[in-house]
SETORZA-557599 format. One record per residue: residue number from 0; x, z, y of N, C-alpha, C, CB in turn. Coordinates in Angstrom, 2 decimals. Glycine has a CB too. Example, Ala and Ser with C-alpha at 12.3 -4.5 7.8 and 13.67 -1.06 7.14 Angstrom:
<rs>
<0; <13.19; 7.80; -5.69>; <12.30; 7.80; -4.50>; <13.20; 7.80; -3.30>; <11.31; 9.05; -4.47>>
<1; <12.85; 7.08; -2.25>; <13.67; 7.14; -1.06>; <12.90; 7.87; 0.03>; <14.08; 5.72; -0.60>>
</rs>
This chain:
<rs>
<0; <81.46; 66.11; 65.02>; <80.64; 65.72; 66.22>; <80.74; 67.20; 67.28>; <78.84; 65.28; 65.63>>
<1; <81.53; 66.76; 68.58>; <81.81; 68.35; 69.43>; <80.81; 67.83; 70.54>; <83.79; 68.86; 70.17>>
<2; <79.67; 68.32; 70.52>; <79.05; 67.45; 71.76>; <79.35; 68.43; 73.03>; <77.18; 67.12; 71.58>>
<3; <79.67; 69.92; 72.65>; <79.54; 70.86; 73.31>; <81.01; 70.06; 74.60>; <79.68; 72.51; 72.25>>
<4; <82.17; 69.88; 73.74>; <83.30; 69.02; 74.42>; <82.70; 67.81; 75.19>; <84.37; 68.44; 73.29>>
<5; <82.16; 67.26; 74.61>; <81.58; 66.06; 75.45>; <80.59; 66.06; 76.59>; <81.00; 65.27; 74.61>>
<6; <79.73; 67.37; 76.68>; <78.87; 67.49; 77.78>; <79.89; 68.39; 78.66>; <77.32; 68.16; 77.41>>
<7; <81.11; 68.73; 78.10>; <81.86; 69.79; 79.38>; <82.91; 68.47; 80.23>; <83.24; 71.50; 78.41>>
<8; <83.03; 67.43; 79.51>; <83.52; 66.08; 79.98>; <83.26; 65.74; 81.03>; <83.21; 65.13; 79.39>>
<9; <81.78; 65.45; 80.63>; <80.77; 64.79; 81.65>; <80.76; 66.14; 82.82>; <78.95; 64.37; 80.81>>
<10; <80.16; 67.09; 82.96>; <80.27; 68.36; 83.81>; <81.27; 68.23; 84.71>; <80.51; 69.59; 83.05>>
<11; <82.76; 68.30; 84.30>; <83.72; 68.04; 85.26>; <84.04; 66.65; 85.72>; <84.79; 68.56; 84.83>>
<12; <83.37; 65.56; 84.86>; <83.82; 64.51; 85.80>; <85.19; 63.82; 85.23>; <84.07; 65.18; 87.30>>
<13; <85.85; 64.43; 84.24>; <86.83; 64.06; 83.51>; <86.37; 62.95; 82.88>; <87.31; 65.01; 82.70>>
<14; <87.29; 61.55; 82.26>; <87.13; 60.87; 82.08>; <88.30; 61.21; 80.49>; <87.07; 60.03; 83.27>>
<15; <87.83; 60.87; 79.32>; <88.96; 61.04; 78.34>; <90.16; 60.06; 78.24>; <88.39; 61.04; 77.08>>
<16; <90.23; 59.03; 78.86>; <91.52; 58.96; 79.49>; <92.50; 59.52; 80.13>; <91.49; 58.50; 79.97>>
<17; <91.54; 60.12; 81.14>; <92.13; 61.46; 82.08>; <92.71; 62.54; 81.18>; <90.85; 62.27; 83.01>>
<18; <92.05; 63.10; 80.51>; <92.35; 64.13; 79.70>; <93.33; 63.58; 78.57>; <91.05; 64.75; 79.17>>
<19; <93.41; 62.82; 77.90>; <94.57; 62.49; 77.33>; <96.06; 62.03; 77.50>; <94.23; 61.94; 76.89>>
<20; <96.03; 61.40; 79.01>; <96.89; 61.91; 79.34>; <97.50; 63.16; 80.18>; <97.07; 61.22; 79.52>>
<21; <96.70; 63.99; 80.58>; <97.04; 65.06; 80.84>; <97.84; 66.11; 79.37>; <95.71; 65.51; 81.48>>
<22; <97.04; 65.76; 78.30>; <97.36; 65.93; 77.05>; <98.66; 65.33; 76.63>; <96.35; 65.49; 76.32>>
<23; <99.06; 64.50; 76.85>; <100.27; 64.01; 76.72>; <99.81; 63.18; 74.96>; <101.65; 65.46; 76.87>>
<24; <98.73; 62.72; 74.85>; <98.29; 62.09; 73.23>; <97.48; 60.86; 73.76>; <97.12; 63.31; 72.04>>
<25; <97.74; 60.26; 72.48>; <96.99; 58.40; 72.87>; <95.51; 58.83; 72.69>; <97.44; 56.70; 71.38>>
<26; <95.01; 57.51; 73.59>; <93.30; 57.86; 74.01>; <92.83; 58.20; 72.51>; <92.19; 56.25; 74.82>>
<27; <93.38; 57.33; 71.52>; <92.30; 56.98; 70.42>; <92.54; 58.37; 69.60>; <92.61; 55.37; 69.42>>
<28; <93.53; 59.09; 69.38>; <93.93; 60.83; 68.99>; <92.69; 61.56; 69.80>; <95.81; 61.53; 69.76>>
<29; <92.34; 61.47; 71.32>; <91.45; 62.06; 71.63>; <90.01; 61.58; 71.55>; <91.78; 62.36; 72.58>>
<30; <90.11; 60.49; 71.41>; <88.70; 59.98; 71.21>; <88.13; 60.69; 69.17>; <88.88; 57.71; 71.44>>
<31; <89.09; 60.35; 68.60>; <88.51; 60.54; 67.35>; <88.29; 62.34; 67.25>; <89.59; 59.81; 66.12>>
<32; <89.19; 62.81; 67.82>; <88.75; 64.75; 68.05>; <87.30; 65.05; 68.99>; <90.33; 65.73; 69.23>>
<33; <87.14; 64.07; 69.93>; <85.76; 64.22; 70.33>; <84.86; 64.03; 69.60>; <85.44; 63.61; 71.19>>
<34; <84.92; 62.74; 68.56>; <83.72; 62.67; 67.82>; <83.71; 62.95; 66.73>; <83.21; 61.72; 67.81>>
<35; <84.69; 63.93; 66.34>; <84.87; 64.44; 65.37>; <85.03; 63.80; 64.11>; <84.14; 65.12; 65.39>>
<36; <85.97; 62.82; 64.00>; <86.89; 62.21; 62.80>; <88.10; 62.76; 63.21>; <86.99; 60.49; 62.62>>
<37; <88.81; 64.10; 63.80>; <89.74; 64.29; 63.47>; <89.91; 65.96; 63.97>; <90.55; 63.19; 63.91>>
<38; <90.27; 66.63; 62.77>; <90.13; 68.22; 63.54>; <91.64; 68.02; 64.44>; <90.16; 69.98; 62.10>>
<39; <91.10; 68.87; 65.48>; <92.50; 69.31; 66.62>; <93.35; 70.64; 66.21>; <91.84; 69.75; 68.34>>
<40; <94.47; 70.49; 66.50>; <95.21; 71.61; 65.78>; <94.87; 73.05; 66.95>; <97.17; 71.11; 65.58>>
<41; <94.87; 73.89; 66.60>; <94.90; 75.36; 67.40>; <95.52; 75.35; 68.58>; <95.60; 76.47; 66.68>>
<42; <96.74; 74.75; 68.99>; <97.13; 74.34; 70.13>; <96.53; 73.19; 70.88>; <98.25; 74.15; 69.97>>
<43; <96.47; 72.27; 70.53>; <95.78; 71.39; 70.93>; <94.28; 71.73; 71.27>; <95.94; 70.49; 70.08>>
<44; <93.29; 72.82; 70.80>; <92.08; 72.96; 71.42>; <92.42; 74.18; 72.24>; <90.84; 73.09; 70.44>>
<45; <93.24; 74.80; 72.27>; <93.74; 75.87; 73.38>; <93.82; 75.05; 74.86>; <95.45; 76.54; 72.91>>
<46; <94.97; 73.56; 74.70>; <95.41; 72.88; 75.86>; <93.84; 72.63; 76.13>; <96.56; 71.50; 75.67>>
<47; <93.01; 71.64; 75.76>; <91.60; 71.28; 75.90>; <90.82; 72.44; 76.65>; <90.97; 71.00; 74.46>>
<48; <90.54; 73.21; 76.00>; <89.76; 74.18; 76.25>; <90.60; 74.55; 78.21>; <89.92; 75.54; 74.69>>
<49; <91.82; 74.64; 77.88>; <92.18; 75.39; 79.32>; <92.02; 74.23; 80.64>; <94.01; 76.03; 79.25>>
<50; <92.58; 72.88; 80.09>; <92.11; 71.86; 81.25>; <90.43; 71.37; 81.22>; <93.10; 70.40; 81.05>>
<51; <90.04; 72.14; 80.86>; <88.18; 71.83; 81.02>; <87.60; 73.02; 81.66>; <87.22; 71.66; 79.37>>
<52; <88.69; 73.90; 81.58>; <87.87; 75.72; 82.34>; <87.17; 76.41; 81.24>; <86.31; 75.54; 83.76>>
<53; <86.93; 76.02; 80.08>; <85.92; 76.28; 79.34>; <86.45; 77.27; 77.58>; <85.23; 74.62; 79.20>>
<54; <85.57; 77.73; 77.45>; <85.36; 78.53; 76.21>; <85.98; 77.81; 74.88>; <83.75; 78.76; 76.02>>
<55; <86.90; 77.83; 74.59>; <87.19; 76.80; 73.54>; <86.46; 76.98; 72.21>; <88.65; 76.79; 73.26>>
<56; <86.04; 77.93; 71.75>; <84.99; 78.18; 70.69>; <83.56; 77.28; 71.15>; <84.68; 79.98; 70.61>>
<57; <82.94; 77.54; 72.41>; <81.89; 76.99; 72.59>; <82.29; 75.69; 72.59>; <81.21; 77.42; 73.61>>
<58; <83.39; 74.94; 72.96>; <83.96; 73.50; 73.06>; <83.82; 72.66; 71.35>; <85.84; 73.70; 73.64>>
<59; <84.44; 73.59; 70.70>; <84.66; 73.15; 69.49>; <83.43; 73.68; 68.28>; <86.15; 73.63; 69.21>>
<60; <82.29; 74.09; 68.73>; <81.30; 74.44; 67.82>; <80.85; 73.00; 67.37>; <80.13; 75.40; 68.48>>
<61; <80.89; 72.32; 66.11>; <80.32; 71.43; 65.13>; <78.89; 71.13; 65.39>; <80.47; 71.99; 63.80>>
<62; <78.88; 70.14; 65.83>; <77.34; 69.44; 65.85>; <77.32; 68.38; 64.78>; <76.92; 68.65; 67.40>>
<63; <76.24; 67.93; 64.19>; <75.81; 66.86; 63.23>; <75.30; 65.81; 64.28>; <74.60; 67.37; 62.07>>
<64; <76.07; 64.13; 63.63>; <75.37; 63.33; 63.97>; <74.02; 63.35; 63.88>; <75.74; 62.57; 63.57>>
<65; <72.73; 62.65; 64.91>; <71.70; 62.53; 63.99>; <71.71; 61.15; 63.15>; <70.43; 62.71; 64.74>>
<66; <70.75; 61.62; 61.90>; <70.83; 60.96; 61.09>; <71.48; 60.90; 60.05>; <70.89; 60.37; 61.43>>
<67; <72.34; 62.31; 60.24>; <73.75; 62.77; 59.47>; <72.34; 63.12; 57.93>; <75.07; 64.73; 60.52>>
<68; <72.65; 63.45; 56.95>; <71.99; 64.18; 55.81>; <72.10; 65.66; 56.26>; <72.72; 63.89; 54.31>>
<69; <71.30; 66.34; 55.77>; <71.17; 67.76; 55.62>; <72.28; 68.65; 54.83>; <69.92; 67.93; 54.96>>
<70; <72.87; 69.55; 55.53>; <74.18; 70.11; 54.95>; <73.68; 70.93; 53.67>; <75.05; 71.13; 56.10>>
<71; <72.34; 71.44; 53.69>; <72.03; 72.55; 52.90>; <71.14; 72.08; 51.37>; <71.12; 73.57; 53.95>>
<72; <70.97; 70.70; 51.42>; <71.01; 69.96; 50.14>; <69.56; 69.51; 50.41>; <71.35; 70.87; 48.63>>
<73; <68.77; 69.73; 51.15>; <67.37; 69.67; 51.10>; <67.17; 68.24; 51.80>; <66.64; 70.97; 51.85>>
<74; <65.85; 67.78; 51.29>; <65.74; 66.55; 51.02>; <64.39; 66.05; 52.35>; <65.38; 66.41; 49.20>>
<75; <65.53; 64.84; 53.18>; <65.24; 64.52; 54.36>; <63.58; 64.34; 54.23>; <66.11; 63.28; 54.82>>
<76; <62.85; 64.85; 55.00>; <61.47; 64.41; 55.32>; <60.70; 63.69; 56.17>; <61.02; 65.10; 55.43>>
<77; <60.23; 62.68; 55.86>; <59.21; 61.62; 56.94>; <57.82; 61.64; 56.82>; <59.45; 60.06; 56.75>>
<78; <57.23; 61.24; 58.30>; <55.69; 61.46; 58.27>; <55.60; 61.90; 59.47>; <55.03; 62.44; 57.22>>
<79; <54.21; 61.74; 59.52>; <53.67; 62.73; 60.62>; <53.40; 64.23; 60.74>; <52.64; 62.35; 60.86>>
<80; <53.71; 64.50; 61.80>; <53.70; 66.38; 61.68>; <52.27; 66.94; 61.37>; <54.16; 67.23; 63.35>>
<81; <51.35; 65.59; 62.09>; <50.18; 65.78; 61.99>; <49.44; 65.75; 60.59>; <49.76; 65.00; 62.80>>
<82; <49.59; 64.37; 59.94>; <49.40; 64.20; 58.73>; <50.09; 64.62; 57.47>; <49.33; 63.25; 58.73>>
<83; <51.38; 65.38; 57.82>; <52.17; 65.77; 56.72>; <53.35; 65.29; 56.39>; <51.61; 65.65; 55.79>>
<84; <54.12; 65.37; 55.57>; <55.34; 64.98; 55.31>; <55.25; 64.51; 54.15>; <56.28; 65.85; 55.44>>
<85; <56.25; 63.89; 53.45>; <56.59; 63.57; 52.44>; <58.07; 63.32; 52.21>; <55.89; 62.69; 52.22>>
<86; <58.40; 63.26; 51.33>; <59.90; 63.21; 51.00>; <60.49; 61.58; 51.29>; <60.12; 63.70; 49.24>>
<87; <61.85; 61.29; 51.75>; <61.86; 60.05; 52.36>; <62.34; 59.69; 50.70>; <62.94; 59.72; 53.96>>
<88; <62.18; 57.93; 50.28>; <62.66; 57.16; 49.12>; <63.74; 56.91; 49.18>; <62.14; 56.11; 48.85>>
<89; <64.86; 57.17; 48.11>; <65.89; 56.63; 47.99>; <65.99; 54.95; 47.80>; <66.36; 57.34; 47.05>>
<90; <66.96; 54.19; 48.74>; <67.17; 52.92; 48.52>; <68.19; 52.61; 47.44>; <67.50; 52.37; 49.70>>
</rs>
């Protein structure tokens, strides 16, 4: 997921459908890019950054969705920070 891209869309007041029109791509394609389900080409990244007047690398920094499993293989911890944490049970 590209949270910075979402943030920049909000900051500029540009809606995804308008950006899709300017890029000449289908709205669903752009939505998949914004939500991290599709990787944009280098050219598409540059075009989006130009239209949003923002740094390309910053726009396309990956962020994990809340609740996504940790990438480092660590167990998810549950519990109160005051009382301590225990490993989450597997369903």
